[in-house]
Backbone bond lengths (Angstrom), bond angles and torsions (degrees), N, CA, C in turn:
res aa  C-N    CA-C-N  psi(-1)  N-CA   C-N-CA  omega(-1)  CA-C   N-CA-C  phi
1 M - - - 1.455 - - 1.526 112.11 -
2 N 1.350 116.92 -38.02 1.457 119.75 179.24 1.530 111.43 -63.27
3 I 1.368 115.97 -35.62 1.452 119.52 178.13 1.514 110.30 -65.45
4 L 1.336 116.68 -43.26 1.474 121.00 179.08 1.529 110.71 -61.68
5 K 1.334 116.33 -39.22 1.476 119.70 178.47 1.523 110.77 -63.03
6 K 1.346 115.96 -40.63 1.469 119.37 179.04 1.525 111.25 -67.20
7 I 1.336 116.18 -35.95 1.461 119.52 -179.53 1.529 110.28 -66.18
8 F 1.338 116.58 -41.29 1.471 120.35 -173.58 1.526 113.74 -92.23
9 K 1.338 118.01 -6.84 1.454 118.90 -176.49 1.533 111.40 -71.49
10 K 1.307 115.95 155.81 1.453 121.34 179.78 1.519 111.66 -83.09
11 N 1.310 115.52 147.84 1.461 120.75 174.77 1.519 109.75 -69.11
12 K 1.328 117.40 131.38 1.460 121.23 -176.02 1.524 112.03 -64.29
13 A 1.334 116.44 -33.50 1.465 120.11 -176.28 1.523 111.44 -78.12
14 T 1.355 116.71 -44.63 1.460 120.49 -174.16 1.520 113.68 -98.38
15 G 1.323 117.06 -19.60 1.462 120.41 -176.73 1.514 112.84 74.09
16 Q 1.331 117.52 14.80 1.454 122.06 -179.16 1.524 110.62 -114.74
17 R 1.333 114.29 151.74 1.470 119.47 176.40 1.527 109.60 -82.04
18 N 1.323 114.54 158.47 1.459 121.15 179.86 1.532 107.50 -81.25
19 T 1.324 116.33 86.75 1.462 122.80 -174.43 1.523 111.89 -60.38
20 F 1.324 116.09 -41.07 1.459 119.37 -179.00 1.524 111.23 -62.86
21 L 1.321 116.54 -41.88 1.466 120.26 -179.83 1.514 110.97 -67.24
22 I 1.329 117.05 -39.46 1.462 121.37 178.99 1.521 110.29 -63.99
23 M 1.339 117.11 -49.59 1.454 121.09 -178.44 1.524 110.67 -65.35
24 G 1.325 117.55 -42.23 1.454 120.89 179.39 1.519 112.29 -62.82
25 T 1.345 115.70 -43.19 1.473 120.03 178.40 1.523 110.43 -63.46
26 F 1.334 116.80 -41.69 1.455 121.84 -178.52 1.536 111.28 -64.53
27 I 1.334 116.51 -51.98 1.470 120.52 -176.87 1.537 110.98 -65.26
28 T 1.333 115.60 -49.66 1.463 119.84 -178.11 1.529 110.18 -64.86
29 G 1.329 116.66 -39.51 1.470 120.59 178.96 1.499 112.94 -58.79
30 I 1.348 116.40 -44.58 1.468 120.13 179.67 1.517 110.58 -63.39
31 I 1.321 117.61 -44.81 1.465 121.45 -179.13 1.509 111.39 -62.73
32 V 1.337 116.60 -45.72 1.461 120.77 -179.23 1.539 110.27 -64.88
33 L 1.316 116.59 -41.69 1.488 119.25 179.07 1.509 111.17 -63.31
34 L 1.344 117.39 -40.96 1.468 120.41 178.60 1.512 110.94 -64.56
35 V 1.344 116.32 -40.43 1.479 120.20 179.67 1.525 109.50 -65.13
36 I 1.329 117.76 -43.21 1.467 120.80 179.80 1.526 109.84 -65.15
37 A 1.343 116.30 -42.58 1.462 119.60 178.03 1.540 111.03 -61.86
38 G 1.355 115.74 -35.94 1.458 120.62 -179.89 1.520 113.56 -66.70
39 I 1.328 117.17 -18.83 1.474 119.96 176.57 1.527 109.93 -67.23
40 F 1.325 115.35 -35.63 1.460 120.83 -174.30 1.538 112.54 -98.15
41 Y 1.337 116.52 -26.57 1.467 117.61 -178.34 1.523 110.37 -154.85
42 T 1.337 115.65 133.68 1.464 122.91 168.45 1.528 107.38 -131.91
43 P 1.334 117.33 145.68 1.466 120.33 -177.83 1.535 113.06 -55.19
44 Y 1.325 115.44 -34.45 1.467 121.23 -179.52 1.515 109.58 -138.85
45 D 1.312 116.37 162.90 1.468 120.99 173.78 1.527 107.87 -67.39
46 P 1.336 118.91 119.91 1.464 121.07 -176.95 1.528 114.44 -59.91
47 T 1.351 116.94 -21.54 1.462 120.54 -177.27 1.522 113.50 -102.62
48 K 1.332 116.90 -5.64 1.474 120.71 -176.42 1.524 110.77 -77.03
49 M 1.337 115.89 123.86 1.466 121.51 -179.62 1.529 110.18 -97.99
50 D 1.327 114.67 144.83 1.469 121.56 179.08 1.527 107.92 -137.98
51 S 1.328 115.16 103.16 1.473 119.81 -176.04 1.514 113.35 -63.21
52 S 1.324 117.09 -21.09 1.472 120.29 -179.43 1.541 112.59 -85.47
53 A 1.342 117.05 -3.44 1.472 119.95 -176.05 1.526 111.88 -125.22
54 K 1.348 116.42 30.41 1.467 119.79 -177.85 1.543 111.78 -70.23
55 L 1.357 114.85 136.15 1.465 122.96 172.02 1.533 113.34 50.61
56 Q 1.315 115.15 44.07 1.464 119.28 173.57 1.529 109.74 -79.82
57 G 1.313 116.25 148.05 1.453 120.78 179.90 1.508 112.70 -78.30
58 I 1.330 115.35 -177.08 1.458 121.43 179.92 1.527 109.66 -65.57
59 S 1.330 116.33 133.70 1.460 121.94 -180.00 1.523 108.52 -153.73
60 L 1.308 116.53 174.51 1.471 119.61 176.71 1.515 110.95 -65.56
61 K 1.322 117.45 -29.34 1.462 121.73 -179.59 1.526 110.48 -75.98
62 H 1.326 115.78 -40.95 1.461 121.42 179.07 1.526 107.61 -128.96
63 I 1.338 116.62 97.73 1.474 120.21 -169.78 1.527 113.35 -69.92
64 M 1.322 117.52 -15.68 1.465 121.95 172.63 1.515 111.39 -119.77
65 G 1.316 117.65 12.30 1.453 121.74 -179.24 1.527 111.76 79.98
66 T 1.342 115.75 -166.58 1.465 121.29 178.85 1.537 108.42 -126.75
67 D 1.327 115.24 162.77 1.460 119.28 -178.14 1.527 111.13 -94.38
68 H 1.335 115.32 -169.51 1.465 120.61 -175.81 1.514 113.22 -70.63
69 M 1.324 118.07 -7.98 1.446 122.07 176.35 1.512 112.87 -112.22
70 G 1.333 115.36 8.93 1.465 120.44 177.93 1.518 114.14 80.71
71 R 1.333 117.65 13.69 1.464 120.66 178.85 1.532 109.97 -86.88
72 D 1.315 115.62 147.59 1.467 121.42 -178.95 1.531 109.66 -69.84
73 V 1.329 116.89 120.06 1.469 121.42 -175.37 1.527 111.64 -66.23
74 F 1.337 117.15 -39.87 1.471 119.60 -178.76 1.527 110.56 -61.60
75 S 1.332 117.27 -43.40 1.467 120.16 178.40 1.506 111.35 -63.58
76 R 1.339 115.70 -38.26 1.469 119.34 179.52 1.517 111.77 -71.92
77 V 1.333 117.73 -34.18 1.455 120.88 176.50 1.530 109.94 -64.01
78 L 1.327 117.34 -42.21 1.466 120.76 176.59 1.523 110.82 -60.39
79 Y 1.326 115.72 -44.17 1.463 120.02 -179.64 1.531 111.02 -69.74
80 G 1.337 115.66 -45.61 1.460 119.69 -179.23 1.516 112.72 -64.25
81 S 1.345 116.86 -36.69 1.462 120.44 177.41 1.535 110.71 -63.64
82 R 1.324 115.18 -36.73 1.469 119.19 178.79 1.527 110.33 -63.30
83 V 1.320 116.98 -44.55 1.477 120.21 179.41 1.522 110.56 -65.10
84 T 1.338 116.70 -45.25 1.466 119.93 -179.52 1.513 111.73 -62.18
85 L 1.340 117.70 -44.67 1.466 120.01 -179.81 1.523 111.41 -69.99
86 A 1.336 117.13 -32.02 1.460 119.64 176.27 1.525 111.03 -64.48
87 I 1.337 116.26 -42.14 1.470 120.31 177.22 1.535 109.87 -66.13
88 A 1.338 116.75 -42.92 1.471 120.12 178.78 1.528 110.75 -61.43
89 T 1.330 117.23 -42.39 1.476 121.11 179.54 1.521 110.53 -63.34
90 S 1.332 117.31 -44.81 1.471 121.16 177.93 1.513 110.86 -61.02
91 T 1.339 115.10 -40.09 1.469 120.82 178.70 1.523 111.07 -58.84
92 I 1.342 116.24 -46.22 1.452 121.08 -178.24 1.516 111.40 -68.96
93 I 1.332 117.33 -38.66 1.458 120.55 178.79 1.533 110.25 -60.06
94 I 1.335 115.76 -45.36 1.463 120.16 -179.52 1.530 110.04 -70.47
95 G 1.349 115.89 -52.00 1.453 120.07 -175.70 1.507 113.81 -63.60
96 A 1.363 115.87 -49.21 1.458 120.28 -177.89 1.521 111.10 -71.59
97 G 1.344 116.37 -39.58 1.460 119.49 -178.19 1.534 112.31 -62.62
98 I 1.313 115.88 -56.14 1.468 120.08 -178.80 1.530 111.27 -69.28
99 G 1.346 115.98 -41.33 1.465 120.66 -179.02 1.520 111.65 -61.95
100 T 1.334 117.29 -40.49 1.465 120.90 179.58 1.522 110.94 -63.97
101 I 1.324 116.55 -43.84 1.471 120.08 179.91 1.529 110.80 -63.51
102 I 1.324 116.43 -44.92 1.472 120.13 179.68 1.534 110.79 -63.24
103 G 1.337 115.81 -47.54 1.452 120.31 -178.91 1.525 112.20 -63.95
104 A 1.333 116.68 -38.83 1.472 120.31 -178.58 1.523 111.54 -66.77
105 F 1.316 117.18 -45.82 1.462 119.92 -177.18 1.522 112.45 -72.67
106 T 1.334 117.06 -42.21 1.457 118.92 179.98 1.532 111.62 -67.58
107 G 1.330 116.53 -38.65 1.455 120.23 179.41 1.518 113.09 -68.83
108 Y 1.323 115.96 -36.44 1.475 119.21 -175.87 1.535 111.18 -79.79
109 F 1.317 117.31 -44.14 1.462 119.44 -173.86 1.521 112.72 -90.96
110 G 1.343 117.77 -28.52 1.468 121.09 178.02 1.523 111.96 62.99
111 G 1.325 115.87 -148.47 1.462 120.86 177.46 1.516 113.81 81.94
112 I 1.327 115.26 -167.27 1.456 122.25 -175.12 1.520 111.31 -66.08
113 V 1.339 116.78 -36.27 1.470 119.82 179.04 1.519 110.44 -62.15
114 D 1.328 115.87 -41.81 1.468 120.81 177.04 1.520 110.77 -59.86
115 E 1.323 117.14 -45.34 1.457 120.97 -179.09 1.527 111.82 -62.18
116 V 1.316 117.33 -45.09 1.459 121.08 -178.25 1.526 110.67 -65.60
117 I 1.345 115.89 -48.10 1.474 119.50 -178.39 1.521 111.09 -63.89
118 M 1.329 117.80 -40.73 1.468 120.01 -179.43 1.521 112.39 -67.11
119 R 1.350 117.35 -32.60 1.468 119.26 176.80 1.530 109.99 -68.11
120 I 1.334 116.55 -37.12 1.464 120.14 176.93 1.528 109.68 -65.47
121 I 1.334 115.69 -43.87 1.454 120.65 179.83 1.527 111.01 -64.63
122 D 1.321 116.87 -40.92 1.464 120.61 176.98 1.534 110.63 -59.67
123 A 1.306 115.70 -40.95 1.469 119.94 179.18 1.530 110.82 -64.72
124 M 1.322 116.66 -39.71 1.466 121.13 179.22 1.520 110.56 -69.49
125 L 1.352 116.79 -37.44 1.455 120.03 179.93 1.518 112.33 -70.50
126 A 1.325 117.03 -16.16 1.467 119.81 177.87 1.527 111.65 -68.54
127 F 1.336 116.29 -17.73 1.457 121.13 179.47 1.532 109.76 -106.58
128 P 1.315 118.80 142.19 1.478 120.47 175.71 1.522 109.90 -58.98
129 S 1.318 116.56 146.37 1.469 120.82 -177.89 1.524 112.13 -59.74
130 I 1.330 116.74 -35.40 1.469 119.78 -179.85 1.517 110.14 -65.36
131 L 1.352 117.12 -34.57 1.473 120.73 178.73 1.521 110.20 -70.74
132 L 1.335 116.57 -40.92 1.460 119.07 175.18 1.518 111.40 -62.19
133 A 1.341 114.81 -40.20 1.469 119.10 179.02 1.532 111.01 -61.81
134 L 1.322 117.14 -38.78 1.467 121.00 177.21 1.537 111.20 -60.77
135 V 1.334 115.23 -38.75 1.458 119.70 178.47 1.523 110.51 -64.07
136 F 1.346 115.98 -46.98 1.459 119.80 -178.84 1.521 111.87 -68.56
137 V 1.350 117.26 -35.19 1.455 120.26 177.02 1.520 110.25 -62.16
138 S 1.345 116.18 -38.01 1.457 119.57 178.30 1.534 111.23 -64.49
139 L 1.344 116.37 -26.14 1.460 120.48 178.35 1.525 111.80 -83.56
140 F 1.349 116.35 -42.22 1.455 120.85 -173.65 1.522 112.61 -91.02
141 G 1.350 117.30 -21.26 1.459 120.65 -176.24 1.519 110.89 95.54
142 T 1.338 115.61 169.49 1.468 121.19 -178.08 1.522 110.11 -86.38
143 G 1.324 115.06 158.62 1.472 120.79 179.56 1.516 111.41 136.66
144 T 1.298 116.07 165.18 1.472 121.49 -176.07 1.510 112.90 -60.77
145 Y 1.321 116.90 -50.69 1.468 120.95 -177.16 1.533 110.75 -69.30
146 Q 1.311 115.95 -39.69 1.461 119.38 -179.29 1.529 111.61 -64.01
147 V 1.349 116.20 -40.09 1.466 119.99 179.22 1.528 110.43 -66.36
148 A 1.333 117.21 -40.90 1.469 119.98 179.00 1.523 110.50 -61.01
149 I 1.329 117.31 -42.61 1.462 120.71 179.01 1.520 110.79 -67.20
150 A 1.334 116.49 -44.51 1.467 120.79 -178.61 1.524 111.05 -62.46
151 L 1.329 117.21 -44.98 1.470 119.76 178.39 1.524 111.37 -66.74
152 G 1.327 115.89 -39.66 1.465 119.76 178.42 1.514 112.43 -58.69
153 I 1.333 116.77 -44.98 1.462 120.69 178.73 1.526 110.97 -64.96
154 S 1.341 116.84 -40.20 1.460 120.09 -178.75 1.532 112.62 -69.43
155 F 1.341 117.60 -19.26 1.463 120.92 178.71 1.529 113.23 -89.99
156 I 1.328 117.18 -11.40 1.471 120.39 -177.81 1.526 112.40 -57.52
157 P 1.338 119.96 -47.69 1.470 119.76 -175.31 1.531 114.49 -57.66
158 S 1.338 118.48 -40.99 1.466 120.31 -177.69 1.523 110.81 -65.79
159 F 1.330 117.87 -42.72 1.454 121.10 178.06 1.527 110.81 -66.26
160 A 1.326 117.23 -41.71 1.469 121.20 -179.86 1.534 110.46 -61.13
161 R 1.314 117.16 -44.25 1.463 121.24 -179.02 1.521 111.05 -64.13
162 I 1.320 118.36 -43.56 1.463 121.56 -178.03 1.525 111.51 -67.78
163 V 1.335 116.66 -45.25 1.471 120.50 -179.63 1.526 109.97 -65.71
164 R 1.322 118.52 -39.89 1.450 121.70 178.07 1.524 110.48 -58.96
165 G 1.328 116.33 -43.70 1.464 120.42 178.67 1.517 112.33 -60.73
166 E 1.330 116.41 -40.73 1.464 120.38 179.08 1.523 111.03 -68.41
167 I 1.324 116.77 -39.03 1.478 120.52 178.00 1.530 110.54 -63.57
168 L 1.328 116.35 -43.72 1.462 120.44 178.25 1.529 111.09 -61.63
169 R 1.323 115.73 -36.07 1.473 119.72 179.92 1.521 111.96 -69.36
170 C 1.325 116.25 -34.05 1.472 120.06 -172.06 1.522 115.17 -97.87
171 K 1.331 118.04 -22.55 1.466 119.02 -165.80 1.522 114.69 -67.45
172 N 1.314 118.40 -18.51 1.474 120.38 178.82 1.527 112.51 -107.80
173 M 1.315 116.95 14.44 1.456 119.95 178.02 1.525 110.67 -74.06
174 D 1.327 116.34 163.46 1.457 121.48 -173.01 1.498 113.23 -58.81
175 Y 1.364 116.85 -42.74 1.465 118.71 -175.55 1.548 111.00 -67.10
176 V 1.336 117.27 -27.37 1.457 120.24 176.44 1.523 109.87 -75.00
177 E 1.325 117.06 -40.69 1.466 120.69 178.49 1.529 110.47 -62.83
178 V 1.327 116.35 -39.61 1.468 120.06 177.71 1.524 110.72 -62.53
179 A 1.342 115.43 -42.27 1.463 119.18 179.13 1.529 110.97 -61.73
180 R 1.328 116.71 -40.43 1.460 120.46 178.80 1.525 110.54 -63.70
181 L 1.331 116.60 -43.30 1.472 120.63 179.62 1.523 111.64 -63.13
182 Q 1.323 116.42 -27.81 1.467 121.16 178.66 1.526 112.03 -82.43
183 G 1.328 116.52 -1.51 1.462 120.39 177.53 1.513 114.60 83.60
184 V 1.335 117.34 17.86 1.460 120.77 178.86 1.522 109.60 -68.29
185 S 1.330 117.66 138.38 1.455 121.78 -178.76 1.524 111.92 -66.32
186 D 1.327 115.91 156.34 1.467 120.61 -179.67 1.522 111.57 -60.78
187 L 1.332 116.94 -41.71 1.458 120.32 -179.45 1.530 110.70 -61.44
188 R 1.321 116.52 -42.52 1.455 119.74 179.64 1.534 110.77 -67.22
189 I 1.308 116.97 -37.62 1.462 120.45 178.16 1.545 109.44 -62.25
190 I 1.346 116.63 -43.57 1.469 120.59 -178.14 1.511 111.21 -65.64
191 F 1.344 116.49 -51.96 1.465 120.33 -168.74 1.530 114.21 -91.22
192 V 1.321 117.22 -18.58 1.472 119.39 -178.55 1.522 111.59 -107.33
193 H 1.326 116.83 -37.01 1.474 120.51 -174.47 1.528 113.70 -96.63
194 I 1.355 116.98 -42.81 1.458 119.32 -173.07 1.525 112.70 -91.63
195 L 1.332 116.88 -53.69 1.465 119.64 -173.96 1.536 113.96 -57.48
196 P 1.356 119.23 -39.89 1.471 117.51 177.29 1.519 113.27 -59.42
197 N 1.323 118.50 -24.25 1.467 121.68 178.55 1.522 112.53 -83.29
198 T 1.331 116.75 -1.60 1.466 120.93 177.59 1.532 111.35 -110.01
199 V 1.333 116.67 10.31 1.469 120.65 -174.06 1.527 111.20 -60.11
200 G 1.323 118.25 -41.53 1.456 121.03 -178.14 1.515 112.15 -59.68
201 V 1.319 116.44 -48.45 1.477 121.58 179.14 1.508 109.95 -65.23
202 L 1.342 116.43 -43.37 1.454 120.49 -177.96 1.527 112.17 -64.82
203 M 1.339 116.94 -42.32 1.471 120.71 179.74 1.518 110.22 -65.07
204 S 1.332 117.67 -41.83 1.461 120.45 176.96 1.530 110.96 -61.36
205 T 1.328 116.32 -40.35 1.467 121.21 178.48 1.522 110.76 -66.56
206 I 1.336 117.17 -37.68 1.453 120.60 178.93 1.536 111.07 -65.40
207 M 1.334 117.11 -39.64 1.462 119.76 178.01 1.529 111.37 -64.34
208 I 1.332 117.12 -41.57 1.458 120.58 174.91 1.530 109.68 -64.24
209 G 1.348 115.34 -37.53 1.464 119.22 177.80 1.535 111.77 -61.88
210 F 1.346 117.06 -41.76 1.449 120.71 175.32 1.516 111.01 -59.54
211 N 1.313 115.11 -45.43 1.470 121.68 176.72 1.523 110.53 -53.45
212 N 1.326 116.48 -53.01 1.457 121.02 -177.61 1.533 112.48 -68.16
213 A 1.339 116.18 -33.98 1.462 119.95 180.00 1.524 110.77 -67.14
214 V 1.329 117.20 -41.28 1.468 120.60 177.55 1.511 110.23 -61.58
215 L 1.329 117.36 -45.54 1.462 120.90 179.35 1.537 111.11 -65.48
216 A 1.333 116.92 -41.55 1.462 120.29 -179.20 1.518 111.07 -65.21
217 E 1.349 116.31 -44.22 1.469 119.49 178.35 1.515 110.71 -62.42
218 A 1.337 116.50 -44.36 1.456 120.30 179.65 1.532 110.52 -61.16
219 G 1.345 116.21 -40.34 1.448 120.16 179.38 1.520 112.73 -65.12
220 L 1.333 116.86 -46.20 1.466 120.87 -179.95 1.528 111.46 -65.01
221 S 1.326 116.69 -43.08 1.467 119.67 179.29 1.519 111.07 -69.10
222 F 1.337 117.15 -33.67 1.449 120.79 175.99 1.523 110.75 -60.83
223 L 1.343 116.41 -36.66 1.454 121.48 178.86 1.520 112.96 -79.46
224 G 1.350 115.96 -6.61 1.457 119.69 177.97 1.515 115.13 89.58
225 I 1.358 116.79 11.49 1.474 119.23 -178.07 1.527 111.14 -117.49
226 G 1.343 115.53 13.50 1.452 120.52 178.48 1.529 110.16 -104.25
227 A 1.312 116.24 -131.19 1.460 121.36 177.90 1.539 110.01 -59.71
228 Q 1.315 117.29 131.92 1.448 122.98 -176.18 1.529 110.95 -107.69
229 P 1.348 117.29 148.06 1.467 119.98 174.61 1.533 110.32 -53.03
230 P 1.339 119.71 143.08 1.462 126.48 11.14 1.537 115.17 -82.15
231 Y 1.334 118.08 -0.42 1.464 120.05 177.83 1.528 109.24 -69.85
232 A 1.312 115.43 134.91 1.485 120.87 175.52 1.499 107.91 -110.24
233 S 1.326 117.02 127.97 1.463 121.32 171.94 1.517 107.27 -122.75
234 L 1.329 116.00 167.52 1.450 119.44 -179.23 1.515 111.41 -60.10
235 G 1.332 117.61 -33.57 1.445 121.63 -178.91 1.512 113.51 -67.57
236 N 1.355 117.72 -51.19 1.469 117.83 -178.16 1.531 111.61 -73.79
237 M 1.341 117.27 -24.00 1.462 119.80 173.29 1.538 110.34 -66.69
238 L 1.341 115.72 -42.11 1.456 119.50 178.49 1.535 110.63 -65.28
239 S 1.315 115.67 -36.16 1.465 119.37 177.29 1.521 111.29 -62.46
240 D 1.342 116.26 -41.81 1.463 120.54 178.21 1.522 111.57 -66.21
241 A 1.350 115.41 -34.39 1.457 119.83 -172.79 1.521 114.59 -82.60
242 Q 1.335 117.76 -17.99 1.465 120.11 -172.20 1.520 112.54 -60.60
243 S 1.330 118.44 -29.31 1.463 121.32 -178.72 1.522 112.21 -70.42
244 Y 1.344 116.59 -13.45 1.459 120.33 -175.09 1.534 111.98 -113.92
245 L 1.354 115.48 23.78 1.451 120.45 -177.27 1.531 111.57 -58.56
246 F 1.313 117.50 -40.31 1.466 120.93 -175.65 1.534 112.25 -93.77
247 T 1.322 117.15 -29.92 1.465 119.38 -179.41 1.528 111.98 -82.57
248 Q 1.337 117.46 -33.34 1.467 120.80 178.93 1.537 109.10 -144.20
249 P 1.355 116.88 74.34 1.475 120.18 -174.50 1.521 114.25 -60.83
250 S 1.330 118.22 -30.09 1.477 120.19 -178.92 1.540 111.23 -62.66
251 Y 1.331 116.49 -29.44 1.461 121.79 178.76 1.533 110.30 -64.78
252 V 1.320 116.28 -44.88 1.455 120.66 -178.97 1.525 110.92 -76.47
253 L 1.314 117.28 -44.48 1.458 121.26 -174.54 1.519 112.67 -64.74
254 S 1.329 117.89 -36.36 1.466 120.09 -179.09 1.516 110.83 -63.08
255 I 1.338 117.51 -37.80 1.459 121.59 178.43 1.529 109.86 -73.98
256 G 1.346 115.49 -46.08 1.463 119.94 -179.43 1.506 113.02 -61.20
257 V 1.343 116.72 -42.26 1.468 120.62 179.57 1.526 110.66 -64.77
258 T 1.335 117.37 -36.87 1.466 121.09 177.80 1.526 110.82 -61.31
259 I 1.340 116.66 -44.64 1.473 120.49 178.14 1.524 110.37 -63.24
260 V 1.330 116.54 -45.88 1.475 120.91 -178.29 1.526 110.86 -61.60
261 L 1.327 117.33 -45.76 1.467 120.79 -179.20 1.535 111.22 -64.80
262 T 1.317 116.33 -39.69 1.483 119.77 178.77 1.527 110.19 -61.74
263 V 1.319 116.39 -48.41 1.466 121.49 179.66 1.523 110.54 -64.31
264 L 1.329 116.49 -42.20 1.468 121.08 179.74 1.525 111.33 -62.90
265 G 1.328 117.02 -41.33 1.449 120.24 179.05 1.496 113.13 -60.91
266 F 1.337 117.54 -46.11 1.466 120.92 178.71 1.521 111.32 -68.08
267 S 1.330 118.09 -34.04 1.465 120.74 177.36 1.514 110.25 -65.03
268 F 1.319 117.86 -44.60 1.460 121.01 178.10 1.538 110.90 -63.53
269 L 1.336 116.44 -39.73 1.463 119.08 177.76 1.517 111.40 -61.45
270 S 1.330 116.26 -43.67 1.466 120.42 179.22 1.527 111.02 -59.87
271 E 1.331 116.90 -46.97 1.454 120.28 -179.75 1.531 110.73 -66.77
272 G 1.345 116.08 -38.41 1.457 119.68 179.67 1.511 112.70 -65.53
273 I 1.330 117.09 -38.28 1.459 120.86 177.54 1.506 111.26 -65.29
274 K 1.352 117.55 -36.62 1.457 120.99 176.87 1.534 110.53 -60.78
275 R 1.328 115.79 -32.58 1.479 120.23 -176.92 1.535 112.31 -95.50
276 W 1.321 116.05 6.54 1.489 120.10 -179.54 1.514 109.11 -60.53
277 E 1.307 114.31 132.39 1.482 119.74 -177.70 1.517 111.05 -70.64
């Protein structure tokens, strides 16, 4: 309840509520709740085909219609969203986890190691993350786990660069100097004194990372090199649906709108966190 009060409270300076944070929490919350609910219950078996119910429109029986194999689209969207968000979560755990450690140590200690690692990261950042992911997918192969690892590695440079910048900004501040004079170890200074003061920036970056990970996974699966059957993700579902854009638009739009809302929710959360009082 205290978190909800903070989300909805007005800014003392402007007298306005954080609209982006409210909208992001609302949209993302609904999607996450639906995905969690889909773990325990779906109206139909997402993999069950029914040749007599192919490409049916929206109805009370099938609220998002059926696909070209007679499967319930709503049930598959719930299942596909779970796979997509699971890959996105794994991507952020790998990218943010390793990137934060690299950025923290290189920023705090500096030296030749910092210079070498940052030049490597700069070279990686020169390429779009989706292109880097394609390179790593070619090394690891296609599949759900391989895509999560490939995307995670491709996201490391952006997190490392941002965390390093925050460490450089904070490491010579008074509270850090006091900690050094008290004999506090470097590791404790990094992880107890400095990193907690970068939570706002890091959380905003993580939300943007989720946004990009969802889009990247959808793109890779759309191209057929992401999640593979029998796994359904939003990307490979959209790939299957594109041929029926004009004959059964509800089939395509239901998947497309889910992707857009998911990305929009995380984007609003990122902007809202930046404006957090």
